[in-house]
TORKOL-356035 format. One record per residue (C-alpha): residue in one letter; x, y, z. Coordinates in steps of 0.001 Angstrom, whole numbers, plus 524288, in hexadecimal, padded with zeros to 5 digits. Layout:
# TORKOL-356035
(A; (X; Y; Z))
...
END
This chain:
# TORKOL-356035
(M; (AE5E2; D4B20; E06BB))
(D; (AEC8C; D3F61; E0082))
(K; (AE5B1; D3629; DF6FC))
(A; (AE3D8; D2B3A; E00D4))
(A; (ADD80; D3469; E0AA3))
(M; (AD439; D3965; E001A))
(I; (AD06E; D2B5B; DFCDB))
(Y; (ACE91; D27EA; E0B38))
(Q; (AC59F; D339E; E0CE7))
(V; (ABCBD; D2F2F; E01C8))
(V; (ABC7C; D20EE; E0618))
(A; (AB94B; D24F6; E1409))
(A; (AAD86; D2C86; E0EDC))
(I; (AA74E; D20FB; E07A5))
(P; (A9AC6; D1E46; E0F30))
(K; (A9802; D1127; E1570))
(G; (A9052; D08C8; E0BDB))
(K; (A95FD; D0F8E; DFFD6))
(V; (AA1A4; D0CDD; DF6FA))
(C; (AAA39; D14F6; DEE27))
(S; (AB337; D1119; DE2F9))
(Y; (AC1E1; D134E; DE34D))
(G; (AC070; D1D02; DD828))
(E; (AB5B2; D247C; DDF07))
(V; (ABDBF; D253D; DEB83))
(A; (AC906; D2ABD; DE381))
(K; (AC01A; D3499; DDCD9))
(R; (ABA21; D392D; DE9B1))
(A; (AC7CD; D3A8A; DEF69))
(G; (ACB81; D4381; DE41A))
(L; (AD400; D38E0; DDE16))
(S; (ACCCE; D353E; DD189))
(G; (AD3B2; D2A36; DCA8D))
(Y; (AD9CF; D24E2; DD701))
(A; (AD0CC; D192A; DD92E))
(R; (ADC44; D0FB2; DD9DC))
(Y; (AE30B; D188E; DE38C))
(V; (AD6DE; D1801; DEC1E))
(G; (AD791; D0920; DEBB3))
(H; (AE604; D0944; DEEFF))
(T; (AE3CD; D12CB; DFA2B))
(L; (AD8CF; D0AA8; E0016))
(K; (AE082; CFE0E; DFE52))
(N; (AEB45; D03E7; E06AD))
(L; (AE2D0; D0889; E11FA))
(P; (AE824; D0541; E1F66))
(S; (AE1DF; CF8DD; E24C0))
(D; (ADBD0; D0085; E2FF9))
(S; (AD567; D0A90; E2709))
(R; (AC719; D0D7F; E29AD))
(L; (AC50D; D131F; E1C0C))
(P; (AB95D; D0C88; E1552))
(W; (AC199; D078D; E09DE))
(H; (AB7B0; CFCB2; E07A9))
(R; (AAE4D; D06B4; E01D5))
(V; (AB6FF; D087C; DF5DB))
(V; (AB4DA; CFF78; DEA2F))
(N; (AB8A9; CFFCD; DDBE3))
(S; (AB0F1; D073E; DD199))
(Q; (AA88C; CFB53; DCE86))
(G; (AA4FA; CFA04; DDCE0))
(K; (AADB7; CEE29; DDEBF))
(I; (AB63E; CEB1B; DEA54))
(S; (AC41C; CEBDA; DE529))
(F; (AC9C1; CE100; DED8D))
(A; (ACA2B; CD358; DE7A5))
(Q; (ABDAC; CCC1E; DEAC8))
(G; (ABFE1; CC2F5; DF63C))
(S; (ACB8E; CCA8B; DFB81))
(D; (ACC03; CCF9E; E0970))
(G; (ACAD5; CDDB1; E04AA))
(F; (ABF0F; CDA53; DFC41))
(T; (AB83F; CD394; E079A))
(R; (ABB22; CDEBB; E110F))
(Q; (AB635; CE8FD; E0799))
(Q; (AAA09; CE15C; E03F6))
(Q; (AA69B; CDEC8; E1238))
(A; (AA8B4; CED0F; E15E2))
(L; (A9FE4; CF199; E0AC9))
(L; (A9564; CE799; E0DEE))
(G; (A9602; CEBE8; E1C1C))
(E; (A927A; CF9A9; E17B4))
(G; (A870F; CF4FE; E0F73))
(V; (A8E19; CF59B; E025F))
(L; (A89E4; CEA06; DFA1F))
(V; (A957A; CE301; DF3E2))
(I; (A925D; CD8B3; DE99E))
(D; (A9DB1; CD10F; DE3A1))
(G; (AA71A; CDB6B; DE88B))
(K; (A9F80; CE68C; DE260))
(V; (A97AA; CF1F5; DE7C1))
(N; (A8C7E; CF84C; DE041))
(M; (A921C; D05EA; DDE3D))
(R; (A84E3; D0BBA; DDA81))
(R; (A7FAC; D07ED; DE7D1))
(F; (A8B7B; D093F; DF0C0))
(A; (A9470; D1385; DEAB8))
(W; (A96D6; D1F91; DF2F4))
(H; (A90D2; D2B65; DEC68))
(I; (A9280; D391B; DF17F))
END
């Protein structure tokens, strides 16, 4: 399985109402140290992808898009729609992080 497919598999498994950091996605995909690669891979998803990319945030729980950008707004709205509280572009990782 290629790296992108391994990342997609992990992202697809993130439950509704939970988030995961780029680094944690990489780790769970067996790609420790590839957090930036996860970001790059998700940034280049096809526009018709149904993968829940919006559930991936940075290690501080922040949305990585610039605040006010279209991507930021889309991600924030998608998270809020799933019951994930986003305050000033940040998610409380203690409360909303996906734990196995």
